[in-house]
N, C-alpha and C positions, 0 to 999 in steps of 0.2 A: 517651473520646477521640472527637473529631469530626474527620472527614476531609472537607475541602471539595471535593476532586476527586482522582481516581486514574486511572491509565492503564496499559495494557500497550502495549509498543512493539516494533517491528522497526526496527533501525537499520542503514543502509548495506548492504541486501541487494542483491547484485550478480547480475543475470540477463542472459542473452543472449536477445534477442527480435528480431522482424522488423517493428518499427513504423517508419513513415515514409511520406513522400509519393513519393519517387523509387523507380524500379524497383530500383536498386542496394540501397537500404535494405531493401526487402522481400525481395530475393533473398539477400543476404549477412547481413543483420541487424547489430545493434550491441549493445554492452553498455549496460545501464541500471542505475541505482542507485535503489532504492525505500526510502523512509522512511515509516513508518506509526506513528501514535499513536492508540490507541483508548481513549476515555473510558468508564469503567464503574465501578460501585460495588464496591469490593474488601472491604467490611466482612464479608461471609460468609466469604471466604477467610481473612481475618485470624483469625477465631474458630475455623474448623474445620480449617485446614491440609489441606484436601481439594481435589485438583485438579478435582473436579466442580463446585466453587464458584468457579472462576475462568475467565478466558478463556485458552484454550490458544494461546500464540504459535505453536506448531508447526502447529496447525490454521489459524490466520490466515495463516501463511506458505503453506500449501497452497492457500488461496484466491488469494493474490497470484500464486503461481507458475502456477496454472491460467489465470488471466485474462491474465497477461503472455504466455502461450504463444499467445494468439489474436491474429494480426496485425491492427493498426489503422493507419490513416493518421495519426491525431492522438492525442497523449498525453492530451488532455482526454477522449477517448472511452475510452481504457484506464482512466484514473482513475475515470471515472463507473461503468464496469463493476465495478471493484474495490470501490468504495464500496457500490454496490447489493448486490453479493454478500455483503459483510461484514455489512451491516445485515440482510439476509435470513437469513443462517446463524447470526448471533450476536445474539439479541434483547436481550441485556444491554448492548450497545454503545449509548451515548447520543450520541456525537459522534466524528468522525474527523478527523485531520489527515493528509494524504497528499501526498507529494512524489515525483515521478518525474523523474529526470535522465537524459538521453541523454549518455553519456560521449563527448567529442570529436565533436560532431555535424558533419555535412558542410555547413559554411556559409562556408568560406574563411578561417577563423580558428582558431588553436590555442587551445583553452580546456578547462577541466576539465569543462564540461558546460553543458547548457541544458535547461530542462524546465518543468514546471508544479508548482504547489502549490495545494492546495485544503483548505478546512475544510467539513465537512458535519455536519449534525445530523439526528437521527431526527425524523420528523414525527409 
């Protein structure tokens, strides 16, 4: 069997954080939704059925939670920190897709969210 690509993902992780430009956003915080997809080779895990041969989504969540807890003005900055930390802590990751959505952002419109999406590859 040949697998052309494989991923571990976190979908719709909801966290409260203090990211934003205005003093109100950093004081009170807001809800954010994080979606993450990490590309890596799952062939060892398929054969061994051993958690040591896969990426732990629980450990990846720990990185996301830790980085989301550090206030930033820009979501781009938060996303960059998350991506750098994941690449540093999980050498088997070859690429990441990451989206961070601020739920109902303070911009004078009622909406489900606004945010950023990025695709990163390991150098």
